[in-house]
N, C-alpha and C positions, 0 to 999 in steps of 0.2 A: 215297393213300387219305386223305381228309379226315376227321379226328376232330373231332366236335362235342362240346364240353363244356358241361355245365350247372353254372354257378358261382353260388352264392348266399352272401350274407354276413349276419352278424349282428353288432351291436355289443355289446361285452363282452369280457372277458378269458377267459372260460370257456365251455364248452358246458353248456347247461341242458336240462331235460326238453323245453321247447319246440323246441330244436334237433333232438332226436331225432324229433319229430313232422313237423317241416317237412322234415327231410331225408328221412323215409320218403315223404312226398308227392313230392318230387323225384326219388326213386328210381324211382317209377313213370313219371315223364316221360322220364328219361335214364338211361343206364347209368352207374353209379358217379359221382354228382355230387360236386362239391367244395364243401366248406363253409369259408367264410372267416370267421375272427373278427377283428374290427378294434376294438382296445381304444381307445376315444375318452377314457377317463379319464386317459389320458397318465401311467400309472404309470411311475416312474422317468424322467419327462419325455420318454418316447418313445411313439409310436403304434405299438404292437405289431400285426402282421398275421401270422396264422398260417393254414395251409392243412390241412384234415383230410379224409380220405376214411373212409367207413364200412366197417366189417369186420364183417359180420353172421354170427352163428353160431347154429345151432339146438340147443338143449339138451333133454334128454328131458322135463323138467318145466316148462320155460319156452318159451312159444310162439315169440316172436322176441326175440332180445337183440342190440342194436346197440351197437357200441363204436367210438369213432372213433380212428384212428391219425393221428398228426401227420405230415405229409409235407413234409420241408424241400426235396425236389427238385421238388415240384410248383410251388414259388414260382418257380423259374426258368422253367418253361414258361408261367407266368402273365404274364411280361414282355411277350410278344406281345400278350396281351389288354389289358394296361395301355397299350402303345403305340397300339392301336386305339382305346381310349377317349380317349386323348389327342388323336388325330386327329379324333375325333367332337366332343371339346369345343371344338376350334378353330372349328367351324362355328357355335357358339353366338354368336360375336362378329362374324359375317359378316351383312351386312344381308339377303342373299338365301338365307342358310343353305347356301351352296355354298362349297366350298373346292377349288382346283385342286391337282393333283399338283405337287410340287416337282421341280425338276431334280436330276440326280445330285449335282452340285456343292453345291446347297443342302442335300441330305440328308447329304452328308459334312460339311459345315460344321456343321449342327445336331448331328449324332452326335458330332462333335469337341468342340463346346461342351458336350454333356451329359457326355461322359467327363471333361473338364476339370473341370466343376462337381462331379462325383461324386468325382473324385480329391482336389480340394481339400477336400471334406466329409469324406472318410475321413482325409485328413492332419490336419484339425482335430480329428477325434474322437480320433486317436492321440496328438496333442499334449496334448489335455485329459486322456487317461488318464495319460500320463506325467507331467503336472504335478499330478495328484491332484484336478483339478476334477471329473472324472467317474469313478464307479466302473467298474472293469474288468468287462466281460461276456464270459464264456468262449465263449458261443455266437457272438458277433460276432468274437472272436479266431480261433476255429476256421474260420468262414467265410472271413475274410480270408487265413488261411494256406492254406486249400484254393484259393482264388482265385489267390493268388501262385503256388502250385505248378503251376498249370494253364498259366501262361505258358510258351511254348516257350523253351528256352536256345539262343539263336542268337548266335554271335559277331558283333560289329559289322560285321566285313569281309563276312561271308556275307550279313547283312541288307542292307547297302548294295549288294551286287552283285545280290541278288534285286530290290530296289526299282529300280535302274537298268535292269535287263534288262526289267522290267515297264513302266517308263516308255517305254523305247525301243520295245517292242512297241506300246504305245498310240499313241506318235507316228507310227509306220510306218503303222498302221491308219488313222489320221486323214489322213495324207499321201495314201494311196492312195484313200481316199474322196473327198478333194477333187480329186485328179487324174482320177478317174472322172467326177465331176460336170462338170469342165471339158471333158474330152473329149466328153461327151453334148452339153453346150451348144454346143461347136464343130461337132459333127456336124449338129446341128439347124439352125445358122446356114448351114452349107454346103448343106444339102438345100433350104433355102428360097431359094437363089440361083437 
């Protein structure tokens, strides 16, 4: 089932009265839209991005009351949206506004480069916090701890065994595909004689 999200954003570090009105408009367009706040004032030398969803309550003497709940887990789902926007942005620099699909190897290479860049950025942040250049942020610390705890604990020997078996499977499939191609080509040549 395909879920369609309506995401809208506002620049600023907090939700305003205008946010409530705009969110009410988008609520008529899509079910439970997501409101992103992008703090472009760079408080604490960071561009803070937060995702909110509306929690509407009807009270007896108040017609409609909207309150926004901060959703930290929504941000992970928005990674797909950010990757899509990144792909769309690549077409801006193409003369004919078209970009082709990259091969699996190119995708693995670019993903590895992004992971390496992200890890170096996290390492630099940790070193800056330890040296006292940057004030520690509890939210970032908890996020990094949760992220580290999600990594499965696999002994190196088991990991190497799994990797080698997957590589062997891939090599076998590649070999059989090439063998099938060769047999088809040989069969066509024999039939043409």
